[in-house]
DSSP file (Angstrom, degrees, kcal/mol; ACC not computed):
  #  RESIDUE AA STRUCTURE BP1 BP2  ACC     N-H-->O    O-->H-N    N-H-->O    O-->H-N    TCO  KAPPA ALPHA  PHI   PSI    X-CA   Y-CA   Z-CA
    1    1 A M     >        0   0    0      0, 0.0     4,-2.0     0, 0.0     5,-0.2   0.000 360.0 360.0 360.0 -40.0  -41.1  101.5 -117.8
    2    2 A N  H  >  +     0   0    0      1,-0.2     4,-2.2     2,-0.2     5,-0.1   0.869 360.0  53.4 -58.5 -36.4  -43.1   99.5 -115.4
    3    3 A Q  H  > S+     0   0    0      2,-0.2     4,-2.6     1,-0.2    -1,-0.2   0.917 107.3  50.7 -67.9 -41.3  -42.5  102.0 -112.6
    4    4 A R  H  > S+     0   0    0      1,-0.2     4,-2.4     2,-0.2    -1,-0.2   0.889 111.4  48.5 -65.0 -38.1  -43.7  104.9 -114.9
    5    5 A L  H  X S+     0   0    0     -4,-2.0     4,-2.4     2,-0.2    -1,-0.2   0.894 110.5  51.3 -68.1 -38.4  -47.0  103.0 -115.7
    6    6 A M  H  X S+     0   0    0     -4,-2.2     4,-2.4     2,-0.2    -2,-0.2   0.935 112.0  46.4 -61.7 -47.7  -47.5  102.3 -112.0
    7    7 A I  H  X S+     0   0    0     -4,-2.6     4,-2.3     2,-0.2    -2,-0.2   0.916 112.6  50.1 -59.2 -43.8  -47.0  106.0 -111.2
    8    8 A A  H  X S+     0   0    0     -4,-2.4     4,-2.7     1,-0.2    -2,-0.2   0.919 111.2  49.0 -62.4 -46.3  -49.4  107.1 -114.0
    9    9 A A  H  X S+     0   0    0     -4,-2.4     4,-2.0     1,-0.2    -1,-0.2   0.894 112.0  48.6 -62.4 -41.4  -52.0  104.6 -112.9
   10   10 A T  H  X S+     0   0    0     -4,-2.4     4,-2.5     2,-0.2    -1,-0.2   0.893 111.4  49.3 -63.2 -41.4  -51.8  105.8 -109.3
   11   11 A A  H  X S+     0   0    0     -4,-2.3     4,-2.5     1,-0.2     5,-0.2   0.951 110.8  50.7 -64.2 -47.7  -52.0  109.4 -110.3
   12   12 A A  H  X S+     0   0    0     -4,-2.7     4,-2.2     1,-0.2    -1,-0.2   0.885 110.0  49.9 -57.0 -42.7  -55.0  108.7 -112.4
   13   13 A T  H  X S+     0   0    0     -4,-2.0     4,-2.4     1,-0.2    -1,-0.2   0.932 110.3  49.9 -63.3 -47.3  -56.7  106.9 -109.6
   14   14 A L  H  X S+     0   0    0     -4,-2.5     4,-2.2     1,-0.2    -2,-0.2   0.892 110.0  49.7 -60.2 -42.1  -56.1  109.7 -107.1
   15   15 A L  H  X S+     0   0    0     -4,-2.5     4,-1.8     2,-0.2    -1,-0.2   0.908 111.0  50.0 -66.0 -38.7  -57.5  112.4 -109.5
   16   16 A T  H  X S+     0   0    0     -4,-2.2     4,-2.0    -5,-0.2    -2,-0.2   0.937 111.2  49.1 -64.7 -41.7  -60.6  110.3 -110.1
   17   17 A A  H  < S+     0   0    0     -4,-2.4    -1,-0.2     1,-0.2    -2,-0.2   0.890 112.3  48.7 -64.5 -38.1  -61.1  109.8 -106.3
   18   18 A L  H  X S+     0   0    0     -4,-2.2     4,-0.8    -5,-0.2    -1,-0.2   0.830 111.4  48.7 -75.8 -27.0  -60.7  113.5 -105.7
   19   19 A A  H  X S+     0   0    0     -4,-1.8     4,-1.8    -5,-0.2    -2,-0.2   0.826 100.0  67.0 -78.3 -32.8  -63.2  114.5 -108.5
   20   20 A A  H  X S+     0   0    0     -4,-2.0     4,-2.2     1,-0.2     5,-0.3   0.934  99.4  48.1 -59.4 -50.5  -65.9  112.1 -107.3
   21   21 A P  H  > S+     0   0    0      0, 0.0     4,-2.9     0, 0.0    -1,-0.2   0.889 109.5  54.2 -55.0 -40.3  -66.7  113.9 -104.0
   22   22 A A  H  X S+     0   0    0     -4,-0.8     4,-2.2     1,-0.2    -2,-0.2   0.898 108.5  48.7 -59.9 -42.1  -66.8  117.3 -105.7
   23   23 A T  H  X S+     0   0    0     -4,-1.8     4,-1.3     2,-0.2    -1,-0.2   0.926 114.1  44.2 -68.5 -44.2  -69.4  116.0 -108.2
   24   24 A S  H  X S+     0   0    0     -4,-2.2     4,-1.5     1,-0.2    -2,-0.2   0.911 111.2  55.4 -66.8 -40.2  -71.6  114.5 -105.5
   25   25 A M  H >< S+     0   0    0     -4,-2.9     3,-0.5    -5,-0.3    -2,-0.2   0.930 107.5  48.8 -59.5 -43.6  -71.2  117.6 -103.3
   26   26 A A  H >< S+     0   0    0     -4,-2.2     3,-0.9     1,-0.2    -1,-0.2   0.822 108.4  54.5 -63.8 -31.2  -72.5  119.8 -106.1
   27   27 A A  H 3< S+     0   0    0     -4,-1.3    -1,-0.2     1,-0.2    -2,-0.2   0.736 104.8  54.7 -72.6 -26.1  -75.4  117.5 -106.7
   28   28 A E  T << S+     0   0    0     -4,-1.5    42,-3.3    -3,-0.5     2,-0.3   0.276  99.2  74.5 -95.6  13.1  -76.5  117.7 -103.1
   29   29 A K  E <   -A   69   0A   0     -3,-0.9     2,-0.3    40,-0.3    38,-0.1  -0.845  57.3-170.3-121.1 154.7  -76.6  121.7 -103.0
   30   30 A E  E     -A   68   0A   0     38,-2.1    38,-2.6    -2,-0.3     2,-0.4  -0.986  30.3-104.9-140.7 151.3  -79.2  124.0 -104.4
   31   31 A K  E     -A   67   0A   0     -2,-0.3     2,-0.5    36,-0.2    50,-0.3  -0.647  33.6-164.5 -78.0 133.8  -79.4  127.8 -105.0
   32   32 A C  E >   -A   66   0A   0     34,-2.6    34,-1.8    -2,-0.4     3,-0.6  -0.965   6.7-151.9-124.5 113.8  -81.8  129.3 -102.4
   33   33 A F  E 3   +AB  65  79A   0     46,-2.6    46,-2.1    -2,-0.5    32,-0.2  -0.553  69.9  25.6 -85.6 143.3  -83.0  132.8 -103.2
   34   34 A G  T 3  S+     0   0    0     30,-2.4    -1,-0.2    27,-0.9    28,-0.2   0.654  96.7  86.4  86.2  15.1  -84.0  135.4 -100.5
   35   35 A I    <   +     0   0    0     -3,-0.6     2,-0.2    29,-0.4    30,-0.1   0.513  54.8 110.6-121.6  -7.7  -82.0  134.1  -97.6
   36   36 A A        -     0   0    0     28,-0.4    24,-2.6    25,-0.3    25,-0.5  -0.480  59.0-139.7 -69.8 136.9  -78.5  135.8  -98.0
   37   37 A K    >   -     0   0    0     22,-0.3     3,-2.7    -2,-0.2     4,-0.2  -0.519  48.1 -65.2 -82.6 162.3  -77.6  138.4  -95.5
   38   38 A A  T 3  S+     0   0    0      1,-0.3    19,-0.2    19,-0.2    -1,-0.2  -0.236 125.1   8.3 -49.3 127.4  -75.8  141.6  -96.7
   39   39 A G  T 3  S+     0   0    0     17,-1.9    -1,-0.3    19,-0.1    18,-0.1   0.531 110.7  90.4  77.7   7.2  -72.4  140.7  -98.0
   40   40 A Q    <   +     0   0    0     -3,-2.7    -2,-0.1    16,-0.1    -3,-0.1   0.206  48.1 125.3-121.8  16.2  -73.0  136.9  -97.8
   41   41 A N        -     0   0    0     -4,-0.2    13,-1.8    -5,-0.1    25,-0.2  -0.384  57.9-134.3 -72.6 157.9  -74.5  136.0 -101.1
   42   42 A D        -     0   0    0     23,-2.9    11,-0.3    11,-0.2     2,-0.2   0.784  69.3 -29.5 -86.0 -27.8  -72.7  133.2 -103.1
   43   43 A C  S    S-     0   0    0     22,-0.6     9,-0.3     9,-0.2    22,-0.3  -0.846  93.9 -20.1-163.5-161.5  -72.6  134.7 -106.6
   44   44 A A        -     0   0    0      7,-0.5     7,-0.2    -2,-0.2    -1,-0.2  -0.105  62.2-122.1 -59.0 154.2  -74.1  137.0 -109.1
   45   45 A N    >   -     0   0    0      5,-1.3     3,-0.7    19,-0.1    19,-0.2  -0.488  20.0-108.5 -99.0 173.1  -77.8  138.0 -108.7
   46   46 A L  T 3  S+     0   0    0     17,-2.0    18,-0.1     1,-0.2    -1,-0.1   0.738 113.6  50.8 -71.7 -26.3  -80.7  137.7 -111.0
   47   47 A T  T 3  S-     0   0    0     16,-0.1    -1,-0.2     3,-0.0    17,-0.1   0.597 105.6-120.8 -91.6  -9.9  -81.1  141.3 -111.9
   48   48 A G  S <  S+     0   0    0     -3,-0.7    -2,-0.1     2,-0.3     3,-0.1   0.591  71.1 133.5  79.5  17.5  -77.4  141.9 -112.8
   49   49 A A  S    S+     0   0    0      1,-0.1     2,-0.3     2,-0.0    -3,-0.1   0.779  81.2   5.9 -66.4 -26.6  -76.9  144.6 -110.2
   50   50 A H        -     0   0    0     -5,-0.1    -5,-1.3    -7,-0.0    -2,-0.3  -0.975  57.8-153.7-152.7 162.2  -73.6  142.7 -109.2
   51   51 A S        +     0   0    0     -2,-0.3    -7,-0.5    -7,-0.2     2,-0.3   0.155  66.2  65.1-127.5  19.7  -71.7  139.8 -110.5
   52   52 A C  S >  S-     0   0    0     -9,-0.3     3,-1.0     0, 0.0    -9,-0.2  -0.950  80.7 -91.1-145.6 161.6  -69.8  138.4 -107.6
   53   53 A A  T 3  S+     0   0    0    -11,-0.3   -11,-0.2    -2,-0.3    -2,-0.1  -0.352 105.1  25.4 -69.1 153.6  -70.1  136.8 -104.2
   54   54 A G  T 3  S+     0   0    0    -13,-1.8    -1,-0.2   -11,-0.1   -12,-0.1   0.572  91.1 106.8  75.7  11.0  -70.3  139.0 -101.1
   55   55 A Q    <   +     0   0    0     -3,-1.0     2,-0.1   -12,-0.2    -2,-0.1   0.485  37.3 115.2-105.3  -4.7  -71.7  141.9 -103.0
   56   56 A T        -     0   0    0    -19,-0.2   -17,-1.9     1,-0.1   -15,-0.1  -0.435  47.5-160.3 -64.3 136.6  -75.4  142.0 -101.9
   57   57 A K        +     0   0    0    -19,-0.2     2,-0.4    -2,-0.1   -19,-0.2   0.585  66.4  48.5 -95.8 -13.6  -76.2  145.2  -99.9
   58   58 A M  S >  S-     0   0    0    -21,-0.1     3,-0.8   -22,-0.0     2,-0.2  -0.942  84.2-104.1-129.7 154.1  -79.3  144.1  -98.2
   59   59 A D  T 3  S+     0   0    0     -2,-0.4   -22,-0.3     1,-0.2   -23,-0.1  -0.479  96.7   2.3 -72.1 141.4  -80.5  141.2  -96.2
   60   60 A M  T 3  S+     0   0    0    -24,-2.6     2,-0.2     1,-0.2    -1,-0.2   0.733  78.2 176.5  58.1  33.2  -82.9  138.6  -97.7
   61   61 A A    X   -     0   0    0     -3,-0.8     3,-1.5   -25,-0.5   -27,-0.9  -0.494  30.7-137.0 -65.5 129.5  -82.9  140.3 -101.2
   62   62 A K  T 3  S+     0   0    0      1,-0.3    -1,-0.1    -2,-0.2    17,-0.1   0.769 101.2  55.9 -59.9 -28.3  -85.0  138.0 -103.5
   63   63 A E  T 3  S+     0   0    0    -30,-0.1   -17,-2.0   -18,-0.1     2,-0.3   0.572  97.1  75.1 -83.4 -10.0  -82.6  138.4 -106.3
   64   64 A D    <   -     0   0    0     -3,-1.5   -30,-2.4   -19,-0.2   -29,-0.4  -0.740  63.9-169.9-105.0 149.1  -79.5  137.2 -104.3
   65   65 A W  E     -A   33   0A   0    -22,-0.3   -23,-2.9    -2,-0.3   -22,-0.6  -0.920  17.0-158.4-140.4 161.9  -78.9  133.5 -103.4
   66   66 A K  E     -A   32   0A   0    -34,-1.8   -34,-2.6    -2,-0.3     2,-0.4  -0.959  32.6-107.5-132.6 155.1  -76.8  131.1 -101.3
   67   67 A F  E     +A   31   0A   0     -2,-0.3   -36,-0.2   -36,-0.2   -38,-0.0  -0.698  43.2 174.2 -82.8 135.7  -76.1  127.4 -101.8
   68   68 A V  E     -A   30   0A   0    -38,-2.6   -38,-2.1    -2,-0.4     5,-0.1  -0.951  43.1 -77.6-132.8 154.6  -77.8  125.3  -99.2
   69   69 A P  E >   -A   29   0A   0      0, 0.0     3,-1.8     0, 0.0   -40,-0.3  -0.213  66.1 -88.6 -49.5 138.8  -78.1  121.6  -98.8
   70   70 A A  T 3  S+     0   0    0    -42,-3.3   -42,-0.0     1,-0.3   -41,-0.0  -0.230 112.7  19.6 -56.4 139.6  -80.7  120.1 -101.3
   71   71 A G  T 3  S+     0   0    0     -3,-0.1    -1,-0.3     1,-0.0     4,-0.2   0.496 103.5  88.9  84.7   6.3  -84.2  120.1  -99.9
   72   72 A T    <>  +     0   0    0     -3,-1.8     4,-1.1     2,-0.1     6,-0.2   0.434  55.6  91.7-112.6   0.7  -83.6  122.8  -97.2
   73   73 A C  T >4>S+     0   0    0     -4,-0.2     5,-2.6     1,-0.2     3,-0.6   0.935  87.2  47.0 -66.8 -48.9  -84.3  126.0  -99.0
   74   74 A K  G >45S+     0   0    0      1,-0.3     3,-1.4     3,-0.2    -1,-0.2   0.887 110.9  53.7 -62.9 -39.7  -88.1  126.3  -98.1
   75   75 A A  G 345S+     0   0    0      1,-0.3    -1,-0.3    -4,-0.2    -2,-0.2   0.765 105.5  54.1 -63.4 -26.3  -87.3  125.5  -94.4
   76   76 A A  G <<5S-     0   0    0     -4,-1.1    -1,-0.3    -3,-0.6    -2,-0.2   0.497 124.9-104.6 -86.3  -6.1  -84.8  128.3  -94.4
   77   77 A G  T < 5S+     0   0    0     -3,-1.4    -3,-0.2    -4,-0.4    -2,-0.1   0.630  78.9 130.5  90.8  16.4  -87.4  130.7  -95.6
   78   78 A G      < -     0   0    0     -5,-2.6     2,-0.3    -6,-0.2    -1,-0.2  -0.354  45.5-137.9 -95.2 177.1  -86.1  130.8  -99.2
   79   79 A I  B     -B   33   0A   0    -46,-2.1   -46,-2.6    -2,-0.1   -44,-0.1  -0.922  22.2-103.0-132.7 158.8  -87.5  130.5 -102.6
   80   80 A S     >  -     0   0    0     -2,-0.3     4,-2.4   -48,-0.2     5,-0.2  -0.229  37.3-105.4 -73.4 166.0  -86.5  128.8 -105.9
   81   81 A M  H  > S+     0   0    0    -50,-0.3     4,-3.0     1,-0.2     5,-0.2   0.950 122.1  51.8 -56.9 -46.8  -85.0  130.6 -108.9
   82   82 A D  H  > S+     0   0    0      1,-0.2     4,-2.1     2,-0.2    -1,-0.2   0.911 111.3  47.3 -57.2 -45.0  -88.3  130.3 -110.8
   83   83 A E  H  > S+     0   0    0      2,-0.2     4,-2.4     1,-0.2    -1,-0.2   0.879 111.6  50.5 -65.9 -38.1  -90.2  131.8 -107.8
   84   84 A A  H  X S+     0   0    0     -4,-2.4     4,-2.4     2,-0.2    -2,-0.2   0.909 110.1  50.9 -64.3 -44.0  -87.7  134.6 -107.4
   85   85 A K  H  X>S+     0   0    0     -4,-3.0     5,-2.4     1,-0.2     4,-0.6   0.907 111.2  47.7 -63.8 -40.1  -88.0  135.4 -111.2
   86   86 A K  H ><5S+     0   0    0     -4,-2.1     3,-0.9    -5,-0.2    -2,-0.2   0.951 112.9  47.2 -66.6 -47.1  -91.8  135.6 -110.9
   87   87 A Q  H 3<5S+     0   0    0     -4,-2.4    -1,-0.2     1,-0.3    -2,-0.2   0.836 117.2  43.3 -63.6 -31.1  -91.7  137.8 -107.8
   88   88 A L  H 3<5S-     0   0    0     -4,-2.4    -1,-0.3    -5,-0.2    -2,-0.2   0.504 109.6-127.0 -87.3  -4.5  -89.1  140.1 -109.5
   89   89 A K  T <<5       0   0    0     -3,-0.9    -3,-0.2    -4,-0.6    -4,-0.1   0.915 360.0 360.0  53.8  51.4  -91.1  140.0 -112.7
   90   90 A L      <       0   0    0     -5,-2.4    -4,-0.2    -6,-0.1    -5,-0.1   0.378 360.0 360.0-101.9 360.0  -88.1  138.9 -114.8
């Protein structure tokens, strides 16, 4: 019984340790619109023209986005989601 408890505790600790970096990594990224090259967007676009990664057909489309490190979007020439919606009149 002691051995089972030890294995369960070890497994729980490992799962917690693995989940922590994923959470902090997501917090350190932001969606940056207007910087994705054709076929290199990260997910669905704002207009609903497609619903998956890699489906944008033109470079730097304002409705398509990529994840970038937080705070680097403007330097990369991108815009926020709110700015993209305003420019696209959504």
